[in-house]
N, C-alpha and C positions, 0 to 999 in steps of 0.2 A: 667773427661773427659781427653783422651789422648792428646799428644802433636801435634797431626796432625790436621790441619784445616778441619772441615767437610764441605761436599757439598752435600746437599741432602741425609744426612745419610751415606755418604761415606767419608773415609779420603782421602788425596790426594795420599798416596801410592796405594790405591785401583784403582784409576783413572789412574795411570801410569802402572799398572801391566796388560799385555795382551791385551790392548786396541788397536783397529784397528782405532780409531778416528785419523784423520789427520788434525784436526783443526790447522791452522797455529800458533796459540798463546798457544797450549796446553802445550808445554814444558815450556814456560815462566810461565803459570798459576801453572804448578805443582811445578816449582822452586820458587813459590812465588815472582815472578818478576812483581808484579802488577804495579810498577812505570814505567816500561818499556811499558808495556801494554797501560796504561793510556797515556803515552806520545805518543806512536804510533798512537792511535785512535784519540787523541786531535790534533796532528799535521797533520794527514790526513784531518780532517775536517777544520783545519785553511787553509790547501792548497786549499780544495774544495772551501771555502768561497772566497778566492782570484781569483782562476781560473774559477770556474763553477758557482758561484752564483752572479756574477757582472751584469748579464743581468737585466735590470729594467723591463723588459716585465713582466707584472703581469700573462700573460698565460703560463709562463715557467714552464713546469712539473718538472724540476730538484729541484725546491724549494717546490713542493708538496709532499705529502705522497709517491707517487710511486717513485719520484725522490730520496728521502731520503732513501726508502727501497733499490732502485738500488745501491745507494752508500754504504750502508751497506754490499750488495753483493760484490761490487768492493773492499772494504777495506778488505775483507776476503781473496780474491785473491792477492791483491797488498801486504797485510802484510807478505804473504809466501815469496814473493821476498825480502821484507825489513828485514825480520828475517834472511834470508840466508846471506844478506849483512851486517847486524848488523848497519843499517842505518835509522834511525827514524826521520831525521831532517825534518823540514817544507820545506826547500828549495829541498830536494830530492823529497818529495811528489809533490811539484809544478812542478818539472822537468818532472815527470812521468805523471802528469795530463795535462800538457801544450798540447799535441797533441788533447785533448778533448775540448779545449776552443773554437773551432770554431763550435761546434755543436749547432744547433738552436733547443732548447729544447721546444720552443713553436710551432714547426712545427706540422701539422695535423696528422703526423704519430704516434705521442705519444698520450696517453689517460690516464685517471685515472682508471686503471684497472690492473689485473695481467699481461695482454698482454702489457700494457703500460710499466711497470716495467721491463718486460724481453726485450722489445725493447730498452729502456734507457740503461739497463745493456749490451745488445750486442753492441750498438753503443760505449758505453764507453770501452768495452773490445776490439772492433775492432780498435778504435783509439790508444789504448795503446798496441796494438798487443798481446793480450793474446789470441785473436781468429782471424780466417780468415773468408772470406766469405763462404768457403767450410764447416766451422762449423755451419753456420746459417740455410741455407736450404730453406727459404721462404722469401718473401718480399725483394729480393736481389737488385731490382732497388732502393728501398727506402734507403736501407743501404748504397749503392753506392753513392746516391745522398747526404745523410746526412753526411757520413764520407769522401766524396771526394775520393772515391776508384775507 
C-alpha cells in the first residue's frame, strides 16, 4: 500500500484534487491534523455542556436526538469561523454559544422530528448571528419570542 492514508478507497491526495467540497475541516483532514479536529469538536461539546445542557428540565429538546443533531449542524458552521481564527479553545466556544443560553429548549415550538431539528438549529444560528429572520421565512413570531428578537 502507498504512503497516503486511504479513505473509502481514495487516498488523501485524491480528496484534495479538484474537489468542490467546502467542509470546514476538510483542509485539516487532508493535512492529517486529526488532533486539531478532535480538539475542536471536543471543545465545542464541552462548551455546549456548560452553556446549553445545564437545564435540568427533562423535556428539553437540546439533550434529545434532535438537539444533538442540531448541535452537529451548528458545529459545522461554527468550526468554519474557528478554523479561520485558529482558535479552538473551550472558552472561545463558550463565548460564541453564550447568546443561546437563554433559549428554552423545552418550549412547545420544538419537537422530536426533522422540523424540530431545523427549528433548534435556526434558533441557535439566530442567537449566534449566523442567520437573520429574513433567512427563516416561516414561524417568525415563535423565533422572535424564543430568541428575544
